[in-house]
C-alpha positions in Angstrom: 49.3 -7.3 -12.5 48.1 -5.0 -11.2 44.6 -4.4 -9.4 44.2 -1.1 -12.5 44.9 -3.6 -14.5 42.8 -6.0 -12.8 39.5 -4.3 -12.9 39.4 -3.2 -15.9 39.3 -7.0 -16.3 36.5 -7.5 -14.2 34.5 -4.5 -15.6 35.0 -7.1 -18.9 33.4 -9.4 -17.7 31.2 -7.8 -15.9 29.3 -7.1 -18.6 29.1 -10.3 -19.7 27.4 -11.7 -16.5 23.2 -11.8 -15.9 22.1 -10.2 -12.9 19.2 -12.4 -12.3 16.9 -12.4 -9.0 19.3 -15.0 -8.6 22.2 -12.3 -7.3 19.4 -9.2 -6.9 18.3 -8.7 -3.4 14.8 -7.6 -3.0 16.0 -4.8 -1.9 18.5 -2.4 -0.4 16.5 -0.6 2.4 14.0 -2.9 4.0 15.5 -4.1 7.0 15.9 -7.7 7.1 13.3 -9.6 7.7 15.0 -13.1 8.8 16.5 -14.3 12.2 19.9 -13.4 13.1 22.2 -17.0 12.2 18.7 -18.0 9.8 20.2 -19.4 6.4 17.7 -17.2 5.0 20.2 -14.0 7.1 23.3 -15.0 6.4 22.2 -14.8 2.2 20.0 -12.0 1.9 23.0 -10.3 3.6 25.1 -11.9 1.2 23.2 -11.0 -1.3 23.1 -7.6 -0.6 27.2 -7.5 0.5 28.5 -9.1 -3.4 25.6 -6.7 -5.8 27.0 -3.9 -3.6 30.5 -4.9 -4.4 29.6 -5.9 -8.3 28.5 -1.6 -8.6 31.6 -0.7 -7.6 33.0 -2.6 -10.5 31.2 -1.2 -12.8 31.4 1.6 -11.3 33.6 4.1 -13.9 34.2 6.7 -10.8 35.2 4.2 -8.9 39.2 5.3 -7.7 41.8 2.0 -7.0 44.8 2.0 -5.5 47.3 1.1 -7.7 49.2 -2.2 -6.1 50.8 -5.4 -7.5 48.8 -7.9 -7.8 50.1 -12.0 -7.1 49.3 -13.5 -10.5 49.8 -16.8 -9.3 47.5 -16.4 -6.2 44.6 -14.9 -8.3 45.1 -18.2 -10.8 44.9 -20.1 -7.4 42.4 -18.2 -6.0 40.0 -18.5 -9.9 40.2 -22.7 -9.2 39.3 -22.4 -5.9 36.2 -20.7 -6.5 35.8 -22.6 -9.0 36.1 -25.9 -6.4 33.8 -24.2 -4.8 31.3 -23.1 -6.4 31.6 -26.8 -8.9 30.3 -28.3 -4.8 28.5 -25.6 -4.0 26.2 -24.3 -6.9 26.8 -26.9 -9.5 25.4 -25.5 -12.7 24.7 -22.3 -12.5 27.7 -20.7 -14.7 26.0 -16.9 -14.2 26.3 -17.2 -10.7 29.5 -19.2 -10.4 31.0 -16.2 -12.0 29.5 -13.3 -10.7 31.0 -14.9 -7.2 34.6 -15.8 -9.1 33.7 -11.5 -9.7 32.4 -10.1 -6.4 35.1 -12.4 -4.9 38.0 -11.5 -6.7 37.2 -7.6 -6.9 37.0 -7.8 -2.5 39.8 -10.1 -2.3 42.4 -8.4 -4.5 41.5 -4.9 -4.6 39.3 -3.6 -2.7 40.6 -5.8 0.4 37.7 -5.8 2.0 36.3 -9.4 3.5 34.5 -12.3 1.9 31.3 -12.2 4.1 29.7 -10.1 4.6 30.3 -7.8 7.8 26.7 -7.3 8.7 25.9 -11.2 9.5 25.1 -11.8 12.6 25.0 -14.7 14.4 22.2 -16.5 16.8 24.9 -17.8 18.6 28.7 -15.6 19.3 31.3 -16.9 17.0 34.4 -17.3 17.6 35.5 -15.2 14.6 39.1 -14.0 14.2 39.5 -10.4 13.9 42.2 -8.8 13.0 44.7 -5.1 13.2 42.8 -3.5 11.1 39.5 -4.9 12.9 37.9 -6.7 10.2 36.4 -9.3 12.3 36.0 -13.7 10.5 31.8 -13.6 10.9 32.6 -17.3 8.9 33.9 -18.7 12.6 37.2 -19.6 11.1 36.9 -22.7 13.7 35.0 -24.6 10.4 37.2 -23.6 7.8 36.8 -26.5 5.8 40.8 -27.3 4.4 39.4 -28.3 0.8 38.5 -25.1 -0.3 41.2 -22.9 1.5 39.2 -19.4 0.1 39.3 -17.8 3.4 43.0 -17.6 2.9 42.9 -14.7 0.8 39.8 -13.0 2.7 41.5 -9.6 5.2 40.1 -10.9 8.2 41.9 -14.5 7.9 45.0 -14.0 10.2 48.0 -13.5 7.9 49.7 -15.3 10.9 48.7 -18.8 10.5 50.6 -21.0 7.8 49.1 -20.3 4.3 49.8 -23.9 3.1 
């Protein structure tokens, strides 16, 4: 599969996603009102970042660089996201499909971090910066290997073993 085929598939999947208050940000234009590092702050950052990615997926004018995408990686990635969402948001199939859609786009098409770069921590984090200046805002030190989704993020240091 290549990135054009993948974005076409993601666009078809996006048609079945219900954009509810659960995924739509309250406002893109207003500053985030929560304290950096709080769960609410992180949630608001992620909601805005994911919704922006969703809008890019559904934009028919979006320009996509053609690149090969590893089918096995997509299957593994989907399985990881399914497991993650089952653990942290069980019985919420719309949210699960939305997060999977956005995450696949970010990881395999846009090649951007899976976490919003705008997330600021209340404490200085020890995330890993990569050569292309992406920084892991998730902290990398607390990587939960039960859900190794971080391996697919552009901010994950690729020099580390992946399995």
